[in-house]
N, C-alpha and C positions, 0 to 999 in steps of 0.2 A: 195836826190838831190846832184849832184857834187858841191864841194866847188870851188869858184873862183880860176882858175889857178891850180887846182889839176890834177897831172899827175899819181898818184898812187893810189892803194887801200889802205887805211890807216888801219892797223890792231892792235888790242889791245888784248894781250893775258892774260887770267886769269887762272892760274893753280898753285897749292901749292907745285909742284915739280920743283926745279931749274933745274935739268938734263932734264926734259921734256921740260921746256921752252927753254932752250939752243938749243936743237934740233930743235924745231919748229922755233925759230928765224932763225936758218940757212936755213931752207927750205923756210920760207917767204921771207927773203932777198935775196935768190937766184933767185927770180923772178923779171923780168925787170919792171913789172907794180905793185909791191907791196912794202910796207915798214911797218916795225914794229914801232908803235909810243909809245909802253909802255908795260911793263910786270907787272903783278900783282900776289901776292902769297895769298892774303887774300881779305875779303870783303871791308875793309876800303881803302886798296889801289886801288882796282878795281873801286870803286866809285869815289875816287878823280881823278884817271888817265881818267876816263870816261868822267867826267865833264870838265877837263882842255884840253884834246886832241880831244874830240868829233870824235872819230874814225868812219870809215865806217863799219867796221866789228868787232865784239867782239867774240873771241874764248874763250868759257867759260866751264871749266871742272864742272861736276856735284858734284864732291867731292872736297871741298875747305879745308877740315880738320876742321877748325873753324865753318864751316857752309856749307849748301847744296847750289849748284849753282842755283837751282830752286828759292831759298829764295831771290836772288838778282836781278833776271831777270827784274822785274817791275822797281826797282830802277835805274838799269843800263840804261833801255830805257828812263827813265825820266832824267837822268844825261846827256846822249849823245843823242841829239834830232835827228840825222840822222843815228844812228847806227842800224845795223842788227846783230842779235845774232845766231851764230852757236854753238850748243852744241858739245864739242869735249870730248868724254869720254871713259873710259875703261869699264864702266858699261854696262851691257846688261839688261836693265830693261824697259820693255814697259810701265809700269806705270809711271816711271819717264820721259820716252821720251814724253808720252802723257801730263803729267803735264807741261813739259817745253814749248811744242808747244801751249797749251792752254794759257800760260802765255805770249807768244809772240816770242819765238824762231822760226827761219825760217829754220833751218837745224839741222840735226843730223849726226855726223860723228864719227864711232867708231875709237879709237886711233890705232888698229891694221890693218887699211886699208892703202893701199899704199899712198905715199906722193901726187901722182898726183891726187888721189881722193880728198884729202883735198883741193889742189889748185882749182880744178875744182868747188867744192862745194862753195869756197869763191867768185869765179867768178860770178856763178849762182845766189847766195843769194845777191851780190852786185847790181844785176840788177832787184832785187825785186821778184825773183822766189824762191820757195821752194826747198830744197835739202833733199827729202825724198824717199827712194827707196820703191818699191811697198810692200815688206814684212814688212818694218818699218811703212809704211803708214797704212797698214792693221792692225797692232798691236796697233797703237796709236788710230786709228778711229773705231776699230771693235765694241767696246762698245757703242760709240756714234752712229754708223750707225744702231744699232739695236733698238734705241729709237722709241717710237710710233710716227706715222704719226700726224702732226699737225690737229687738227680739223678745219673745213671749217671757224669756227668764230675766229679762233686763229689769232692774229695780223701777225704772220709769214706767214700763209697761204694767207693773203691779200697781203703781200710783193711778194711772189712768183707769185700770180696771174698777177702781173704787168709785168712779163717777157714775152718777145715775144717768139714764137717758136724758132727763130734763137738764141735767147740768151739762151733759154734752151739747144740748142744743144751745144752751147759753153761751157756752165756749164758741161754738160755730158762729152765732151772731156777733160776738165780740170780735171775732176775726174779720167781719164785715166792716168794723169801725163804727157801729152804731152806738147809741147812747142807751142808758138804762130805761128811760121812758119808751123808746121805740121797741126795745126788747120786750117790755112788758106788754105793749100792744100786740106784737107779733104772736107772743105765747098765751095771750088772754090771761095774764096774771097781773098782780100789782108790782109797783116798783119796789116795794118793801120786800116782796117775795124775791124779786131779782137780786137785791142786795143781799138778801140772806143766801141765795145760791152761790153768789160771787164769794161771799165769806166761806162757804163750805169748799168751794172750788180752790181758792187760795191755800186753804189748810191742806186740802188732799194732795195738790200738785206741789206744794212747798214753794209757792210764789208770794211776792209781796204786794204786787199792784198790777194794774191793767197792761202796763208795758211789758212786765216780765211774763204776763199770761199770754199776751199776743206772740212773743217770741217762742214761748214754749208750745203754743198751739200750733204755729206754723211749722216748727221743727219735728213735731210728733204727729203731724198730719191730722190735727183735730179741727183744723180750719184751713180753708183755701186762701193763699195770699191774693192780693189784689192784682188784677190784670192791666 
């Protein structure tokens, strides 16, 4: 939710390398609609700044030297009530990516990507959408997608049974990684109707956002994981 009078996307950077933080600060502050509200080099600093600044976006390195970034995701989300986390990392570890997403991260950006990729990721995640390219999504969710189907008497099967045919279509398209406008075009409905369907789907499946819906859809065979 936007803060009253907010004009900028407020970013907190958590990385244990000063040189990296300096470069990223320059990138963030060069954007007309973003501002850096703090930098942290370790767990204690990160949690203190998250609580005091309540940022919109937290850019979190997976390797903080004194701890793993995944170890503080839950605490960061508890400290900053409206924050969304993007993992910004030099590591290429599908297992670490999967763990981070399961804990609540909404985006993964590898540090060797161009600066405009990071800026786009911040804007997309700020709107409540996931930033996961198809290859990364497949790596994160491949194991989950191979889980056995729920039995008819399983509580999850009962939730799924409450979905309408149109809601199942929306879930399947979410699984393809496309945005609301393209979903609306594919189904010949308005974006407002897509949002209404998503609200209903989130409520019926007891998920909070698109990332959780992706995980749920692949796990329960409501969508096919990217190849």
